[in-house]
N, C-alpha and C positions, 0 to 999 in steps of 0.2 A: 331356276330363276325365282326370286322372291316376289311377293305381291307388289313391293315397291318398284322393282325392276319392270314388272308388267305395267305398272302405273306410268312409268317413264316412257315405255313403248307406246302407250295410248296417247300421252301428251305429245309425242313426236308425230304420231299418226294424224292427229286432228289439225295439224298446221295447215294442210291443204284440203281439209274437209273430206278426205277420201280414205276409205279403207280398201286399198287396191288388193289385187289377188295375192301378191307376195306378203303384204302386211297381214291380210286375213289368214293366210296359211301359217305365218309365223306365230300369230296370236293363238290360233287353234292348237298348234303344236306345243307351244309353251304352256298353255293351260292344261293340255293333256298330260304332259310330262310332270308338271308340278304337283298335280293331284291336290289342288287346294281344298281346304275345308270349306264348309258352307259359309262360315263367317268371313273368310278371306275373299270368297267370290262376291259376297254381299258388299264388302269393302270396295272391290274393284267396280262393281255395278254403281255404287254411290259416287265414286270418283269420276266415272264416265259421265253421269248426269251433271256432276260439278263442272266438268270441262265444258260441257255444252252451255251451262248457265253462265260461265265466265265468258264464253264466246259471244253470247247474246248481250251481256253487259258491255262488252267492248265494241259492239256494233257489227259483229261478224254476220255472215250469211246464215240465218236461222234455219232455212230449209235444208241446206247442205249439211249443217251440223246435226240436224235431226236424222237425216239419212245415215250419216256416219254412226250416230248412236244406235240406230236400229240394227246395223250390221254388228256392232260390238256386243250388244245385248244378246244377239243370236248366238254368238260364240260363247259368251259367259253362260247362257242357259244350257247350251250343249254340254259344257264342262260340269255344270251342276247336275246333269243327268235328266234335265227336263226335256220335254218334247215340244219345242216351239213349232207351231203349225207351218208347214211349207206347202205352197201351192204347186201341185204337179198332177195334171190331168191330161188324158189323151182321149180323143173322140174320133169316131169313124163314120163313114157313110158307105152305101146308101142308108137313108134314115135321117132323122132330125137331130142327131147328137151334136154334130158340128154347128149346125144352124142355131140350136138352142144355147150352146155354149157361148157363141159370139153374142147372141142377143142378151144373155145374162150379163156379160162383161160390159156391154154398151149401157145396159140399164144401171149397172153398179157404178159406172164411171162418174166421178165427181168434178174433175178439173179438165182433163184433156184426153183426147183419143186421136192417135196418129195411125192412119190406115194406109198401107202400101200394098195394093192388090192389082192383079192383072185386069180385072173388070168387076163391076158390081151390077148384077142383073137378077136380084132376088128382092121382090117387093117387101118381104118380111124384114130383111136386113136393112133395106132402104128406110123403112118406117122406123126401125130401131135407131138408126143413125140420126134421122131427123129429130126424134124424140130427145136424144142426148143434146143435140144442137139447141133445141128449144129450151132445155133446162139451163142453158148457159155454159155447157161444156164446150171447150174449144176443140173443134173437130177439123182435122186436116187430112186430105186425101191425095195420094199419089197413084196414078194409074197409067195404063198404056194407051198411046194415041190411036193405035190401030183398032182398038175395041170400042171406042166411043160411039162409032156410027152403027154398031150392031143393033139389030132389033132387040128391044128389051133392056138395053143398057140404060142405067139410071144416072149416069154421071152428069149429064146436062141438067137433069131435074134437080139433083143435089146442089149443083153450082148455082142454079137459079134461086134456090132457097137460101143462099147466102153462105154456103159452106165453102171454105177455101180448098181449091183443087189445083193440082199441078199435073202436067202431062209430060210423059217421056216423048221427046221430040226427035229421038235418034231413029236410025233405019232399023234398029233391032228392037226386041221386046223387053219391056220392064215386066218381068214374069214373077216377081215376088208375091207372096200371099201371107203377109204378117200384119199384125196390129199391136199397138202399144197402148195400154190403158193406165192413165194417171202416172205415167212414167215409172210404174211399179210392177206391172204384169204384162205379159205378152203372149200372143198366140201365133203359131207358125206351123206350116205344113203344106201339103199338096192341095188342100181344099180350096176350090175356086168359090167366090162369093156369088154363085149362080144357083138357080132353082134346080137345074139338071144335076148339079153336083150333089145335092141332097137326095134327089129322087132316084138317080140311076148310077152315078159314078162310085167307084171304090176310092175313097179319099181318106185323108187323115189330118188331124189338127192336134197340136199339143199346147197346153197352157202352162206357163211357169212364172214364178216370181223370182227366179234365180237372178240376182243382180248382175252377174257376169254376162248373161245372155241379154238381159234387158238393156244394159248400158251399151253393149256392142251394137245391137239393133237400133237403139236410139241414135247413136252416132251415125250409123249408115243412113237412117231416115233423114237426118239433118243434112248429110252430104247430098242426097238426092234432091231434097227440098231446095237447096241452094242452086243446084245445077239445072233443074227443069223450069220451064216457063209456066206462068199462070194459064189456066184453061182459057180464060177470056182473051188472052193475048194470041191464042191460036186461031182466032177468027171463027170459032165454032159456035159462039153464042149469038 
């Protein structure tokens, strides 16, 4: 495949502002097989920026176009032999590794934090969540109804501070423990957001910016958010 054929592939891909898994794999495969020279990869890089600029001029969705560009540039940089930084960290408890990892991501968040956890009963995490909220970060929380009345649970406190909270109102448990930061990074694992999880339990948590996982978890969060009622509607406040 020539650089012009790859350019056409990119042009078709940006139509829906998504580089889905099949398109990403096809692009990576073609770049690997072609073994383009540095100047050819630079040409494709420039054309990718050009496609985004054209999209903006035509009034297209700038945020989606930039996300598309980020994924394309990652593949071009891999073909160039560069090492674009990838987020992939794992933390374990007992100890404060999981706690500190979550706190760091909450502090780093600029736009949004979507939290989907069984419960929140760690004052350190509650403080970090509130700090993000006070900075203007949009924070949303989904949690389990059966845990809200537990001693030490901070859900009511967070809701009273103006954070949007939704509750699983089914007869079963909402047992997830994941969070999505700025729609770009996510943590997931067995780690409960409680003090005992850090002090005593053997737990794990993994952070990644792999868009395949982030997008799937974001879709699931949206599904749950639409399905569950607001905390205030439960008559618990």
